[in-house]
C-alpha positions as CSV (number, residue, x, y, z in Angstrom):
1,X,62.5,124.0,304.1
2,X,62.7,120.4,304.8
3,X,63.5,119.0,308.3
4,X,65.3,115.9,307.1
5,X,63.6,113.4,309.3
6,X,61.9,111.3,306.6
7,X,65.0,111.4,304.4
8,X,67.2,109.6,307.0
9,X,64.7,106.9,307.1
10,X,64.5,106.8,303.4
11,X,68.5,106.4,303.2
12,X,68.2,103.4,305.8
13,X,65.6,101.6,303.5
14,X,67.5,102.5,300.4
15,X,70.6,100.5,301.7
16,X,68.3,97.6,302.6
17,X,66.8,97.6,299.3
18,X,70.0,97.2,297.6
19,X,70.8,94.2,299.6
20,X,67.5,92.3,299.4
21,X,66.2,93.5,295.9
22,X,67.4,90.4,294.2
23,X,65.5,88.0,296.5
24,X,62.3,90.2,296.7
25,X,59.4,89.4,294.4
26,X,57.7,92.6,295.0
27,X,59.5,95.9,295.4
28,X,57.9,98.2,298.0
29,X,58.0,101.9,297.1
30,X,60.3,103.9,299.4
31,X,58.0,106.5,300.3
32,X,56.6,107.6,303.7
33,X,53.1,109.0,304.0
34,X,53.2,112.7,304.1
35,X,52.9,114.3,307.7
36,X,49.5,115.4,308.7
37,X,48.9,119.1,309.2
38,X,51.3,120.3,306.6
39,X,51.1,124.0,306.0
40,X,49.5,125.5,303.1
41,X,50.0,128.7,301.1
42,X,46.6,130.1,302.0
43,X,45.5,128.6,305.2
44,X,42.2,130.5,305.3
45,X,41.0,128.3,302.5
46,X,41.2,130.7,299.6
47,X,40.2,129.3,296.3
48,X,42.7,129.2,293.5
49,X,41.1,128.7,290.0
50,X,41.6,125.1,289.0
51,X,42.8,126.2,285.6
52,X,45.6,128.6,286.9
53,X,49.1,127.5,285.9
54,X,50.9,129.9,287.9
55,X,52.5,131.5,284.8
56,X,54.3,134.8,284.8
57,X,55.0,134.3,281.1
58,X,53.3,132.9,278.2
59,X,54.2,131.5,274.7
60,X,53.4,133.6,271.7
61,X,53.6,132.5,268.0
62,X,54.9,135.3,265.9
63,X,55.6,136.2,262.2
64,X,57.4,139.2,260.9
65,X,57.5,140.4,257.3
66,X,59.6,143.1,256.1
67,X,59.0,145.7,253.5
68,X,62.0,144.6,251.5
69,X,63.5,147.3,249.3
70,X,66.2,145.2,247.9
71,X,64.1,142.5,246.3
72,X,65.2,139.5,248.6
73,X,68.9,140.2,247.8
74,X,69.8,141.0,251.5
75,X,68.6,139.9,255.0
76,X,67.0,142.3,257.4
77,X,67.8,141.7,261.0
78,X,64.8,141.2,263.5
79,X,65.0,141.4,267.3
80,X,62.0,141.4,269.6
81,X,62.4,142.6,273.2
82,X,60.2,142.6,276.3
83,X,61.1,146.4,277.0
84,X,62.2,149.4,275.2
85,X,65.7,148.6,273.6
86,X,66.7,152.2,274.4
87,X,67.1,151.0,278.0
88,X,70.0,149.0,277.0
89,X,70.4,146.2,279.6
90,X,66.9,146.9,280.9
91,X,65.5,145.1,277.9
92,X,65.3,141.4,277.5
93,X,65.9,139.9,274.1
94,X,62.8,137.5,273.3
95,X,63.6,136.4,269.8
96,X,66.0,137.4,267.0
97,X,66.6,136.2,263.4
98,X,66.5,137.5,259.8
99,X,63.9,138.0,257.2
100,X,63.7,139.2,253.6
101,X,61.4,139.0,250.6
102,X,60.1,135.4,250.5
103,X,61.4,134.6,253.9
104,X,59.4,135.9,256.9
105,X,60.8,135.4,260.4
106,X,58.4,133.1,262.2
107,X,58.7,131.2,265.5
108,X,57.8,131.2,269.1
109,X,58.8,133.4,272.1
110,X,58.2,133.6,275.7
111,X,57.0,137.0,277.0
112,X,56.2,138.3,280.6
113,X,52.4,138.2,281.2
114,X,52.6,141.6,282.6
115,X,54.0,143.1,279.3
116,X,51.6,145.3,277.5
117,X,53.9,145.8,274.5
118,X,56.5,144.0,272.6
119,X,59.3,146.1,270.9
120,X,60.4,145.1,267.4
121,X,63.8,146.3,266.2
122,X,64.5,146.0,262.5
123,X,67.9,146.7,261.0
124,X,68.0,147.2,257.3
125,X,70.6,146.0,254.8
126,X,71.9,149.7,255.0
127,X,72.5,149.2,258.8
128,X,69.6,151.4,259.9
129,X,67.8,150.3,262.9
130,X,64.2,151.3,263.6
131,X,62.0,150.3,266.6
132,X,58.1,149.9,266.6
133,X,55.9,148.6,269.4
134,X,53.3,146.0,269.1
135,X,50.3,146.0,271.6
136,X,49.8,142.5,273.3
137,X,46.3,141.1,273.3
138,X,46.1,139.0,276.4
139,X,43.5,137.0,274.9
140,X,45.5,136.1,271.7
141,X,48.8,133.9,271.5
142,X,49.7,135.2,267.9
143,X,51.7,138.3,266.7
144,X,51.6,139.0,263.1
145,X,53.4,142.1,261.8
146,X,53.1,142.9,258.1
147,X,54.5,146.2,256.9
148,X,52.3,148.9,255.3
149,X,52.7,149.6,251.6
150,X,54.3,153.0,251.3
151,X,54.8,153.0,247.7
152,X,56.3,156.4,246.2
153,X,53.8,158.7,247.6
154,X,56.5,160.5,249.4
155,X,58.0,161.9,246.3
156,X,55.4,164.8,246.4
157,X,55.8,167.7,244.3
158,X,53.9,170.7,245.8
159,X,54.2,174.0,244.0
160,X,53.3,177.3,245.9
161,X,53.0,180.8,244.4
162,X,55.3,181.9,247.3
163,X,58.4,180.6,245.6
164,X,61.3,179.7,248.0
165,X,59.7,179.4,251.4
166,X,62.9,179.6,253.1
167,X,63.2,183.4,252.5
168,X,60.4,185.5,253.5
169,X,60.6,188.4,250.9
170,X,58.5,191.1,249.3
171,X,58.9,189.4,245.9
172,X,57.2,186.1,247.1
173,X,54.5,188.1,248.8
174,X,53.9,189.9,245.5
175,X,53.5,186.6,243.7
176,X,50.9,185.6,246.1
177,X,49.1,188.9,245.9
178,X,49.0,188.6,242.2
179,X,47.4,185.3,242.4
180,X,44.9,186.4,244.9
181,X,41.4,187.5,244.0
182,X,41.5,191.1,242.4
183,X,40.5,193.9,244.8
184,X,37.7,196.3,243.2
185,X,37.3,199.6,245.2
186,X,33.8,200.9,244.8
187,X,33.4,204.0,242.6
188,X,31.6,205.7,245.4
189,X,34.1,205.0,248.0
190,X,34.7,208.1,250.2
191,X,38.2,209.2,250.0
192,X,40.4,209.8,253.2
193,X,43.5,211.8,253.5
194,X,45.4,214.0,255.8
195,X,45.3,213.9,259.6
196,X,41.6,214.0,260.1
197,X,39.4,211.7,262.5
198,X,36.8,209.9,260.3
199,X,33.6,208.4,261.9
200,X,32.2,205.9,259.4
201,X,28.7,205.5,258.2
202,X,27.0,202.3,257.9
203,X,27.0,200.5,254.5
204,X,29.5,203.0,253.1
205,X,32.9,202.4,251.5
206,X,36.1,204.4,252.3
207,X,39.5,204.6,250.5
208,X,43.0,206.0,251.0
209,X,44.1,206.5,247.4
210,X,47.4,205.4,245.9
211,X,50.0,207.9,246.6
212,X,48.2,209.4,249.4
213,X,49.4,209.1,253.2
214,X,46.7,209.2,256.0
215,X,47.9,209.6,259.4
216,X,44.5,210.2,261.1
217,X,42.1,208.0,262.8
218,X,39.0,206.0,261.6
219,X,36.2,205.3,264.1
220,X,34.7,202.1,262.9
221,X,33.5,200.9,266.1
222,X,30.5,203.4,266.5
223,X,27.5,201.1,266.2
224,X,27.6,200.8,262.3
225,X,28.0,197.6,260.1
226,X,28.9,196.7,256.7
227,X,31.6,199.3,256.4
228,X,34.3,198.5,253.9
229,X,37.9,200.4,254.2
230,X,40.4,200.2,251.6
231,X,44.1,201.4,251.7
232,X,45.6,201.8,248.3
233,X,48.1,204.3,249.7
234,X,49.5,204.5,253.1
235,X,47.8,204.5,256.6
236,X,50.5,205.5,259.1
237,X,49.5,206.1,262.6
238,X,51.7,203.9,265.0
239,X,49.9,205.4,268.1
240,X,46.3,204.3,267.0
241,X,44.4,201.2,267.9
242,X,41.8,200.4,265.1
243,X,38.5,198.6,266.3
244,X,36.8,197.5,263.1
245,X,33.5,197.1,265.1
246,X,30.7,194.9,263.9
247,X,30.8,193.2,260.5
248,X,33.1,195.8,259.1
249,X,36.1,195.1,256.8
250,X,39.6,196.6,256.2
251,X,41.4,195.8,253.0
252,X,45.1,196.6,252.2
253,X,45.6,196.6,248.5
254,X,48.6,195.4,246.6
255,X,50.0,199.0,246.6
256,X,48.8,199.7,250.0
257,X,50.7,199.9,253.3
258,X,49.4,199.9,257.1
259,X,51.3,200.9,260.1
260,X,49.1,200.9,263.4
261,X,49.3,199.8,267.0
262,X,46.4,197.3,266.8
263,X,43.8,196.0,264.6
264,X,40.8,194.5,266.4
265,X,37.6,192.9,265.2
266,X,34.8,192.7,267.7
267,X,32.5,190.4,265.7
268,X,32.1,189.2,262.2
269,X,33.9,190.9,259.5
270,X,37.6,190.7,258.6
271,X,41.1,192.2,257.8
272,X,42.7,191.3,254.3
273,X,46.3,192.4,253.6
274,X,47.6,192.2,249.9
275,X,50.1,194.8,250.4
276,X,52.3,195.5,253.6
277,X,51.0,195.6,257.1
278,X,53.0,196.4,260.3
279,X,51.2,196.1,263.5
280,X,52.0,196.0,267.3
281,X,49.0,193.7,267.9
282,X,46.6,192.0,265.8
283,X,43.4,190.6,267.4
284,X,40.4,188.5,266.1
285,X,37.2,188.1,268.2
286,X,34.0,186.1,267.6
287,X,33.9,185.0,263.9
288,X,36.4,187.4,262.3
289,X,38.4,186.4,259.4
290,X,42.0,187.7,258.9
291,X,43.7,186.9,255.7
292,X,47.2,187.9,254.5
293,X,48.4,187.7,250.8
294,X,51.3,190.2,251.2
295,X,53.8,191.1,253.8
296,X,52.6,191.1,257.4
297,X,54.5,192.0,260.6
298,X,53.1,191.7,264.0
299,X,54.5,191.9,267.4
300,X,51.4,190.3,268.9
301,X,48.7,188.2,267.3
302,X,45.8,187.0,269.4
303,X,43.5,184.7,267.4
304,X,40.3,184.3,269.4
305,X,37.2,182.8,268.0
306,X,38.1,183.8,264.6
307,X,40.7,182.6,262.2
308,X,44.0,183.8,260.5
309,X,45.0,182.5,257.0
310,X,48.2,183.4,255.6
311,X,49.1,183.0,251.8
312,X,52.0,185.5,251.7
313,X,54.8,186.3,254.2
314,X,53.9,186.7,257.8
315,X,56.3,187.3,260.7
316,X,54.8,187.3,264.2
317,X,56.7,187.7,267.4
318,X,54.1,186.2,269.8
319,X,51.1,184.2,268.6
320,X,48.4,183.0,270.9
321,X,45.1,181.3,270.6
322,X,42.9,180.0,273.5
323,X,39.6,179.2,271.8
324,X,38.4,175.8,270.7
325,X,37.9,175.7,266.9
326,X,40.1,178.7,266.2
327,X,42.0,178.0,262.8
328,X,45.6,179.3,261.9
329,X,46.2,178.2,258.5
330,X,49.5,178.9,256.6
331,X,49.7,178.3,252.8
332,X,52.6,180.8,252.4
333,X,55.6,181.5,254.7
334,X,54.8,182.0,258.4
335,X,57.5,182.7,260.9
336,X,56.6,182.9,264.6
337,X,58.9,183.5,267.5
338,X,56.7,182.3,270.4
339,X,53.4,180.5,269.9
340,X,50.8,179.2,272.5
341,X,47.8,177.3,271.2
342,X,45.2,176.2,273.5
343,X,42.3,174.1,271.9
344,X,43.2,175.8,268.7
345,X,43.8,174.5,265.1
346,X,47.1,174.9,263.3
347,X,47.2,174.0,259.6
348,X,50.8,173.9,258.1
349,X,49.9,173.8,254.4
350,X,53.4,175.3,253.5
351,X,56.6,176.1,255.3
352,X,55.8,177.2,258.8
353,X,58.5,178.2,261.3
354,X,57.9,178.5,265.0
355,X,60.7,179.1,267.4
356,X,59.0,178.1,270.5
357,X,55.5,176.3,270.5
358,X,53.6,175.5,273.6
359,X,50.2,173.6,273.0
360,X,47.4,172.2,275.1
361,X,44.5,170.6,273.4
362,X,45.4,171.8,270.0
363,X,45.1,170.0,266.6
364,X,48.2,170.5,264.3
365,X,48.3,169.2,260.8
366,X,51.1,169.2,258.3
367,X,50.1,168.9,254.6
368,X,51.8,166.9,251.8
369,X,54.9,168.4,250.8
370,X,55.0,170.8,253.7
371,X,57.3,171.4,256.6
372,X,56.5,172.6,260.1
373,X,59.7,173.6,261.7
374,X,60.2,174.2,265.4
375,X,63.0,174.9,267.7
376,X,61.1,174.0,270.9
377,X,58.0,172.1,271.4
378,X,56.2,171.8,274.7
379,X,52.9,169.9,274.0
380,X,50.1,168.5,276.1
381,X,47.0,166.7,274.9
382,X,47.8,167.6,271.3
383,X,47.0,166.0,268.1
384,X,49.6,166.1,265.4
385,X,48.5,164.7,261.9
386,X,51.0,164.4,259.2
387,X,50.0,163.6,255.5
388,X,52.0,161.6,253.3
389,X,55.6,163.4,252.3
390,X,54.8,165.8,255.4
391,X,57.8,166.8,257.6
392,X,57.8,167.9,261.3
393,X,61.2,169.0,262.4
394,X,62.0,169.9,266.0
395,X,65.5,171.2,266.1
396,X,66.2,171.4,269.7
397,X,63.7,169.8,272.1
398,X,60.2,168.1,271.9
399,X,58.7,167.8,275.3
400,X,55.4,165.9,275.8
401,X,53.8,166.4,279.1
402,X,51.2,164.2,281.1
403,X,48.3,165.1,278.9
404,X,48.4,162.5,276.3
405,X,49.4,163.8,272.9
406,X,49.3,161.9,269.6
407,X,51.2,162.0,266.4
408,X,49.8,160.2,263.4
409,X,51.2,159.5,260.0
410,X,49.1,158.8,256.8
411,X,47.5,155.4,255.9
412,X,49.4,155.6,252.6
413,X,52.8,157.2,251.8
414,X,55.1,158.1,254.8
415,X,55.7,161.2,256.9
416,X,58.6,162.1,258.9
417,X,59.1,163.6,262.3
418,X,62.6,164.7,262.9
419,X,62.9,165.3,266.7
420,X,66.3,166.1,267.7
421,X,65.6,165.4,271.5
422,X,62.4,164.0,273.0
423,X,61.6,164.4,276.7
424,X,58.7,162.3,278.1
425,X,60.3,161.3,281.3
426,X,58.0,160.0,283.9
427,X,54.9,161.1,282.0
428,X,52.6,158.1,281.5
429,X,51.5,157.7,277.8
430,X,52.6,161.2,277.0
431,X,52.7,160.7,273.3
432,X,51.6,158.0,271.0
433,X,53.1,157.7,267.4
434,X,51.1,155.8,264.9
435,X,50.3,155.4,261.1
436,X,53.0,155.5,258.4
437,X,55.3,157.8,260.5
438,X,59.0,157.6,260.9
439,X,60.3,159.3,264.0
440,X,63.9,160.3,263.6
441,X,65.4,160.9,267.0
442,X,68.7,159.8,268.6
443,X,68.0,161.3,272.1
444,X,64.4,160.0,273.0
445,X,63.4,159.3,276.6
446,X,63.2,155.5,276.9
447,X,60.1,153.8,278.4
448,X,60.7,152.8,282.0
449,X,61.5,149.1,282.7
450,X,57.9,148.5,283.2
451,X,56.3,151.9,282.5
452,X,55.0,153.3,279.3
453,X,55.8,156.9,278.7
454,X,55.5,156.8,275.0
455,X,54.1,154.3,272.3
456,X,55.1,153.9,268.8
457,X,52.4,151.6,267.2
458,X,53.3,149.7,264.2
459,X,53.8,150.8,261.4
460,X,55.2,153.9,262.9
461,X,58.8,153.3,263.7
462,X,61.7,155.2,265.5
463,X,65.1,155.6,263.8
464,X,68.3,157.4,264.6
465,X,68.1,161.2,263.9
466,X,70.7,161.1,261.2
467,X,69.4,157.7,259.7
468,X,66.0,158.6,258.2
469,X,64.9,156.1,255.6
470,X,62.1,158.1,254.1
471,X,62.7,160.0,250.9
472,X,60.5,163.2,250.5
473,X,61.4,165.3,247.5
474,X,62.0,169.0,247.8
475,X,59.1,171.4,247.3
476,X,58.7,175.1,247.7
477,X,57.3,174.4,251.0
478,X,59.5,172.0,252.8
479,X,63.0,173.5,252.6
480,X,64.6,170.6,250.5
481,X,62.5,167.8,251.6
482,X,63.9,164.7,253.4
483,X,66.8,162.6,251.7
484,X,67.1,159.1,253.1
485,X,70.6,157.9,254.2
486,X,72.5,156.0,251.6
487,X,75.2,153.5,251.7
488,X,76.1,149.9,250.5
489,X,73.7,147.3,251.4
490,X,74.8,143.9,253.2
491,X,73.1,141.1,255.0
492,X,72.1,141.9,258.5
493,X,72.0,138.4,260.0
494,X,72.1,137.2,263.6
495,X,73.5,133.8,264.5
496,X,73.7,134.1,268.3
497,X,70.6,135.1,270.4
498,X,71.0,135.6,274.1
499,X,67.8,135.3,276.1
500,X,67.1,135.6,279.8
501,X,67.3,135.6,282.6
502,X,64.6,133.5,284.2
503,X,64.6,132.3,287.9
504,X,63.2,128.7,288.8
505,X,62.1,128.6,292.6
506,X,61.2,125.5,294.3
507,X,59.7,123.9,297.5
508,X,61.5,120.7,298.1
509,X,58.9,118.5,300.0
510,X,56.8,117.2,297.1
511,X,54.4,115.7,297.3
512,X,54.1,117.1,300.9
513,X,53.5,120.7,301.7
514,X,56.4,123.1,302.5
515,X,56.6,126.4,304.2
516,X,56.4,128.3,301.0
517,X,59.3,130.5,301.4
518,X,60.2,129.3,297.8
519,X,63.9,129.3,298.5
520,X,64.6,125.6,298.9
521,X,66.2,125.8,295.5
522,X,66.6,129.2,293.5
523,X,68.4,128.9,290.3
524,X,68.6,131.5,287.4
525,X,68.9,130.4,283.8
526,X,70.2,132.3,280.8
527,X,69.8,130.7,277.3
528,X,72.0,131.3,274.2
529,X,70.6,130.0,270.8
530,X,72.9,129.6,267.8
531,X,70.7,129.8,264.6
532,X,71.4,129.4,260.9
533,X,70.1,131.8,258.3
534,X,66.9,129.9,258.0
535,X,66.4,130.9,261.7
536,X,66.7,127.1,262.9
537,X,68.4,126.3,266.2
538,X,71.6,124.3,265.7
539,X,73.0,124.6,269.2
540,X,72.1,125.8,272.7
541,X,74.1,127.0,275.6
542,X,72.4,127.0,279.1
543,X,74.0,129.1,281.9
544,X,72.6,127.9,285.2
545,X,73.4,129.8,288.4
546,X,72.5,128.1,291.7
547,X,71.9,131.0,294.1
548,X,70.3,129.6,297.3
549,X,69.5,126.4,299.0
550,X,66.7,126.6,301.8
551,X,66.6,122.9,302.2
552,X,68.3,120.4,304.7
553,X,67.7,117.5,302.2
554,X,70.1,116.6,299.4
555,X,68.7,117.3,295.9
556,X,69.7,117.2,292.3
557,X,68.7,119.7,289.6
558,X,68.1,118.9,286.0
559,X,66.5,120.2,282.7
560,X,64.4,118.2,280.4
561,X,64.1,119.7,276.9
562,X,60.5,119.1,276.2
563,X,59.9,118.1,272.6
564,X,63.4,117.5,271.8
565,X,64.1,113.6,271.5
566,X,67.1,112.3,273.1
567,X,68.2,110.9,269.7
568,X,68.3,114.3,268.1
569,X,71.0,115.5,270.6
570,X,74.4,115.1,268.9
571,X,76.5,116.0,271.9
572,X,76.5,117.7,275.3
573,X,79.4,119.4,276.8
574,X,79.5,120.3,280.6
575,X,81.7,123.0,282.1
576,X,81.4,121.3,285.5
577,X,81.9,117.6,284.9
578,X,82.8,117.2,288.6
579,X,79.2,118.0,289.6
580,X,77.3,115.4,287.4
581,X,77.3,111.7,286.3
582,X,76.2,109.8,289.4
583,X,72.6,110.7,290.4
584,X,71.6,110.9,286.6
585,X,73.7,108.5,284.6
586,X,74.7,109.9,281.2
587,X,74.4,108.2,277.8
588,X,76.9,108.4,275.1
589,X,75.6,111.6,273.7
590,X,75.8,113.3,277.1
591,X,72.1,113.2,278.1
592,X,70.6,111.1,281.0
593,X,70.1,107.5,279.7
594,X,66.8,106.0,279.5
595,X,64.8,109.1,278.7
596,X,62.5,109.7,275.8
597,X,63.1,113.6,275.8
598,X,66.6,114.9,276.4
599,X,67.4,115.2,280.1
600,X,70.4,117.4,281.2
601,X,71.9,117.3,284.8
602,X,72.9,120.6,286.3
603,X,74.3,119.2,289.7
604,X,73.9,115.7,291.3
605,X,73.9,117.1,294.9
606,X,73.2,120.9,295.2
607,X,75.1,121.1,298.8
608,X,78.2,119.5,297.5
609,X,78.2,121.9,294.5
610,X,78.9,124.6,297.1
611,X,81.7,122.6,298.6
612,X,79.9,121.8,301.8
613,X,79.5,118.3,303.2
614,X,76.7,118.7,305.3
615,X,73.1,120.0,304.4
616,X,73.1,123.7,305.8
617,X,71.2,126.4,304.4
618,X,72.9,128.3,301.7
619,X,72.4,132.2,301.4
620,X,69.0,132.1,302.8
621,X,70.1,133.3,306.3
622,X,73.0,135.5,307.6
623,X,76.2,134.9,305.5
624,X,76.4,134.7,301.8
625,X,77.9,132.1,299.4
626,X,79.0,132.9,295.8
627,X,76.5,131.4,293.4
628,X,77.6,128.2,291.5
629,X,77.6,128.5,287.7
630,X,77.4,125.6,285.3
631,X,77.3,125.9,281.5
632,X,75.8,123.2,279.4
633,X,76.0,123.3,275.6
634,X,73.9,121.0,273.5
635,X,74.3,120.3,269.8
636,X,71.6,118.9,267.7
637,X,71.7,116.5,264.8
638,X,68.6,118.2,263.1
639,X,68.3,121.9,263.7
640,X,65.2,122.9,265.8
641,X,62.4,125.1,264.5
642,X,62.0,126.8,268.0
643,X,63.6,126.9,271.1
644,X,62.4,129.0,274.0
645,X,62.2,129.0,277.9
646,X,59.0,127.0,277.3
647,X,61.3,124.2,276.0
648,X,63.1,124.2,279.4
649,X,61.4,121.7,281.8
650,X,63.6,122.6,284.7
651,X,63.1,120.5,287.8
652,X,64.7,119.0,291.1
653,X,64.9,115.5,292.3
654,X,64.3,115.3,296.0
655,X,64.6,111.5,296.3
656,X,67.1,109.4,294.4
657,X,66.1,106.9,291.8
658,X,64.8,103.6,293.1
659,X,63.0,100.8,291.3
660,X,59.8,102.5,291.8
661,X,61.2,105.9,290.3
662,X,62.0,109.0,291.8
663,X,60.5,112.2,293.3
664,X,60.6,115.1,290.9
665,X,59.4,118.7,291.5
666,X,58.2,120.3,288.2
667,X,56.4,123.7,287.4
668,X,52.7,123.5,287.1
669,X,51.6,122.4,283.6
670,X,54.9,120.6,282.9
671,X,55.2,116.8,282.5
672,X,57.6,114.7,284.6
673,X,60.4,112.6,283.0
674,X,60.1,109.0,282.3
675,X,61.9,108.2,285.5
676,X,59.5,109.7,288.1
677,X,57.6,107.5,290.5
678,X,54.4,107.0,288.7
679,X,52.8,104.8,291.5
680,X,53.5,107.5,293.9
681,X,51.5,109.9,291.7
682,X,48.7,107.4,291.3
683,X,48.5,106.9,295.1
684,X,48.5,110.6,296.0
685,X,46.3,112.1,293.2
686,X,43.2,113.1,295.1
687,X,44.6,112.8,298.3
688,X,47.5,115.3,298.5
689,X,47.7,116.1,294.7
690,X,45.5,117.8,292.3
691,X,43.5,115.5,290.1
692,X,44.5,117.8,287.0
693,X,48.1,118.2,287.6
694,X,50.6,116.2,289.8
695,X,52.6,119.4,290.6
696,X,49.7,121.2,292.3
697,X,48.3,120.1,295.6
698,X,44.6,119.7,296.4
699,X,44.4,123.5,297.0
700,X,45.6,124.0,293.4
701,X,49.0,125.4,295.0
702,X,52.3,124.9,293.2
703,X,55.5,123.5,294.3
704,X,57.6,125.5,291.9
705,X,57.4,128.9,290.0
706,X,59.3,130.6,287.4
707,X,59.6,134.3,286.9
708,X,61.2,136.2,283.8
709,X,63.7,138.1,286.1
710,X,66.5,137.2,288.5
711,X,64.3,136.7,291.6
712,X,64.8,138.4,294.9
713,X,63.9,135.4,297.1
714,X,62.4,135.4,300.5
715,X,64.7,134.9,303.6
716,X,64.4,131.5,305.4
717,X,60.9,130.9,306.8
718,X,59.4,134.0,305.3
719,X,56.4,133.2,303.3
720,X,56.3,134.4,299.7
721,X,52.9,135.9,300.2
722,X,54.3,138.0,303.1
723,X,57.4,139.2,301.3
724,X,55.7,139.9,298.0
725,X,52.4,141.8,299.0
726,X,50.8,141.5,295.5
727,X,51.4,137.7,295.2
728,X,48.1,136.6,297.0
729,X,45.9,138.7,294.9
730,X,47.7,137.5,291.8
731,X,47.2,133.9,292.7
732,X,43.6,134.3,293.9
733,X,42.3,135.9,290.7
734,X,44.2,133.4,288.5
735,X,46.9,135.7,287.3
736,X,44.7,138.3,285.7
737,X,45.6,141.1,288.2
738,X,49.0,142.2,289.7
739,X,51.1,140.3,287.0
740,X,54.1,142.2,288.3
741,X,53.8,140.8,291.8
742,X,57.5,139.5,291.6
743,X,58.8,143.2,291.1
744,X,57.1,144.5,294.3
745,X,58.9,143.2,297.3
């Protein structure tokens, strides 16, 4: 706020100057010394780093190359956002253009310093949009995105002995059994038959001969070891639980059949099925190895400290594993209704189907040419690894909880994760996608506006569920593969780019201190760029919205286009010509006359723009005024390579032009226009103003700030550091911490 006392004195002298200027040999600057005892932002003497420019956004150079599948015939559309474009209006566009083979999309953009990621959306000539995320390195000012080479490695041809993995059947199992190692029953094997109870002897072999049905019990857990039991015929005792004991083995041959309640292995040893096995429960413990080449049906399978490998057709109602390092491997056809895997390993080498999978700390891999098909997935701390031409398909819901999971594609070739719906809501970093992985999902939880629930690191990308671009040939293990969406290609160009908004907030008393409520002038700015197919800017529209005046002096507002020569402006069109043209006289092309760089007035008198004749406060106390909007359109003679918010040198003029110049209030790090009172800067440097920047005071405090949102400014007389509790720490540490201070009021 400014109390107006000095300004009245200034007006009196300005009139006097106009009368006597012709007869005066020396013009005195119309400037009164700043009042002693002016307030400071941090009266406790806090030290602000001298090199701090008070930035809430930073400039970045970027280059985006596309993997052009059309040999440069068509353009790809490239868009870069500060937030997840799945949020819709919650994501601001930072840059947009087109690219193809031989023409990368290069340029500059302004991004919030608080951003950890940028989001890149690429739309192919087929109209298919994909999104990836780029981690931002705070120490670097360059982003370079070059696509990985995927070649044709996805057209895998994997042949399995199980035939059509969509249909579990005896024929497929028999094919696997025929391909399995031959089973040789020792000649001295002891025959078992009838309904007897057999107690085995160590180092002996036992056999149920082909054509024989045994309905009795075999006691293999009697302290013996190295016992081998073969079933060539049928062992049927659905009320018996077999414990294989220590280092004993049970083998069902191709002609054999087993029907028991349970098979349990206490320690090393194993169970191998080449025929048909039906169990209520199957358990492995310690280092037991269970293998199925035939047909296996189990209501419950607990794989603990051992492993289970399936080459045939296995159907399990409830599968669980809770031990680190336990391996469940499928090279045939495995169908599971409910599976719970904790710290276990699942290897889907062929078609694996699970209706409901719950994981915690598990490791899951899908091999080339294979498919892991799920209806529901609830994963925590799980690592998914997909090889080239691998497919993960979740048909209903994939939920990732707060224990961070990862899903990684190959380094060459491509994999596909078809996820019908993904839920990561309010779970920080719940899932990270990376590698050459395409995630096809049309119903994916968006990241919060400034919260990261999921990460998709380039070259991984997110596309619509029915718009997959990866071609994976059908195999016996992937149910027909993945066929990319077709269509007729066409240029995906963008000629209009809408950026913003940014807010510019000012203290009006430069070079004196103010009260730091930072509401003396609050204006929002939106930028629309018009580009040609070479991504050069031909025209720009600035939409400025004046929202508050917390000053009792009259001031003007304007924008200098840094680096844009006045002579390169073809024309300027103003939507509110009634608000300009006096304080900043215009040249023939619509820019302020007498300036090196193009200067564009927004309004000559902020108070009069609101239609008030006095200098009351506007929208900083009780009562509201509708914001004043002006639109300024600038056409260029020669198209510009870059135009960002960094180009906008937005400022206010708190004293009108006189022969010594005028007072201008700019952001830290920006240069004044040619018409500022240079003698005033020289006089006050080192006295009231910083020696390194005229728009910081001696304490390195600013007179203006910009933030990459529409700012919720403080009420009249309320210091910004009080209203925004993170502001002070952000300032004291030079912008390294609390970069989101302006979002926490």
